[in-house]
C-alpha positions, 0 to 999 in steps of 0.5 A: 555468186557474183550477184547485183543484191549489195544494191539493198543488202539489209545491212542496215547502215546509214552513212556515217562520219569517216574516221581519220585516214584516207579522204572519203572518196578514195575509200569508196574507189578502194572498196569499188576495186575490192568489189570488181576484184573479187567478182572478176577472180569468181569468173576466171576459173569458169574460163579455165574449166575447159582447159581443166578437163582436158589436163586432168580428165575431170568429167562435166560433173566434176567441174559443176561440183567445183563450181557448186562448192564455191556457191555453197562456202559464199553462202556460208561466209555471208550466213556465219559473217555477214554482220561481222563488219558492223561490229569490227569495222569494215577494214578489218573484215575487207582486210581479212576477206582480201587475204583469203582472196590471196591464200585462194588464188595461190592454191589455185596457181599451185593447183595440180590436180582435183584437190587443191582445185577444190580447196582454192574454189572453197577458200574463195567462196568465204572470201566473197562471203566475208567480204560482201556485208562489208563491201555493200555497207562501205559502198553506202556509208562512202559514197561522195556527198556530191552522188549519194546514190552512186555507192547503190549504182556500183553495188549493182553494176560492180558485180557483173562488170567484175564476171565479165572482165574475169571471163574475157580476160582469162580467156585471153590469157589462157588463149594467148599468154604463157603457163594459162593455168598459173598466170591469171592468178599470179596477176591476181595475186598482185592486184588483191595485194595492191588493193588491200594496202588501199584498205588499210589506209581508207577511212573507217565508216562502221558506226559501231567499229572496234567492238569484239569479235563475235559471230552472229548468224544472219537470221533467215526470216520472211515476214508472215504477210509477205510470204505469198509474195516472197513465193512469187518473187523468188521463181524469178530468183531460181530462174535467174541463178539457175541460168547464171550457175549453168553458163558459168560452169558448162557454158564455156564448154557448150560455147566451144562446142557450138561454136566449133572452136579450140580458142579458148577465148570464145569460152571466156567471152560468152561469159563476158558477153552475158555479164556485159548484157546484164549489166547494161540492162540494169544500168538502163533500168536502174530507174524502173519500178521494181515489178516493171523491171522483174517482168522486163527482166523475165521476158528477155530471159524467156526469149534469150532461152527460146533463142538458146533452144534455136540455136541448139536445135539448129547448131547455130553458133551466130544465134547462140551468141545473140541468144546469150546477149538477150539472156544476159539482159534479161538475167540482170533485169529480172534479179534487179526487179526481183531483189528490189521488190523483195527488199521492200517486204521487210521493216529495214530492221529486219531486212537482212534477215529477208535477205538471208533468205532470198540468198539461200534461194540464190545461192542453192539455184546457182549450184544444184540445178548446175551440179545435177546438169553436170551429172547428166552430162555425163550421161546424155551429152552436153547438147541434150542436157543443155536442151532439157535445162533451158527448157526447164528454166523456160517453164519456171520462167513462165510460170514466174512471169504469170504470177509476177504480172499478176502481183504487180496488177494487184499492187496497183489495184491496191495502190489505187484504192488506198 
């Protein structure tokens, strides 16, 4: 998943005096480049799924399984290795993640069928899961002294920027460049190799770096007194990542169908439009209150879903593109607001445990509904399945909106009476 949650990943870090090496500022931008590249590489296959279907005769159900495997392995990497960089250091964990990313790109480039495609997606998910905790912590620790908030901003916007660039870049290469299922991955191997050199030269920022290799799985825990609030906010997480999973797996195919186009750039551009609108919303609402941002995002999601249903009903490509932009802005705002509110439910020392619980719901929402939609597409077709999917997510959004508005009102009342 490409997610914006790294803003407050709960890794429990505090800015530390960097060790010897490259200047602090250069290390910050190296880590930012790693974040964008990993998220970019995660969205490249989305632009290629339609081509894989055509070349290898894969069903929509199989394509969503390939996509879901990535989400599951990211979650596994996060839960198993999310704290590893606290003991080993940011640099070795980032380097290991980049090596795995290079291996996954080589597997993608050499894939001639479903087997290697699944293997590539699984290794890619592990790479992202392994590197996520280290990236989030390093960006906070290496933020320029003159701009201390920059780390949180890059953490928030980097994933959606990467997803958008990956969608549009892969679409361009697939449509206009030779060897469409190979070239994107070869270019990424080169880019990852360059950033690997940068990581090797950057300063170490982890206070406890140099310890022994020790896997300490993230505990999953929600404070007893916050479980009602958690249940309300997690509805938004489920709605947001259900939409994200659908668009990243079946969205390009739906766009090509509605626009009646054979241009693969259309599929990648749809992913880029969704992610770009999400990034813009996050940057615009970065200073707003968490619950207010979540409510605004849910309103955007509902409006976007309604427009998608209208586009499907009238078969309008123009309405679909507008709907995707509106949906993306709601997606970005809703996730930013709900995650910020969720991150405040636990004490800082136990925030990682709460974050792990959020990740579980986010990645399950990203993968399971997408797989179900893919399987239903084989039976009912893409159009009817999309209508049912969007209607179901809209119902979840409406429930989440009502519950979040009530939570915000209760919070204001409690705050005024304190």
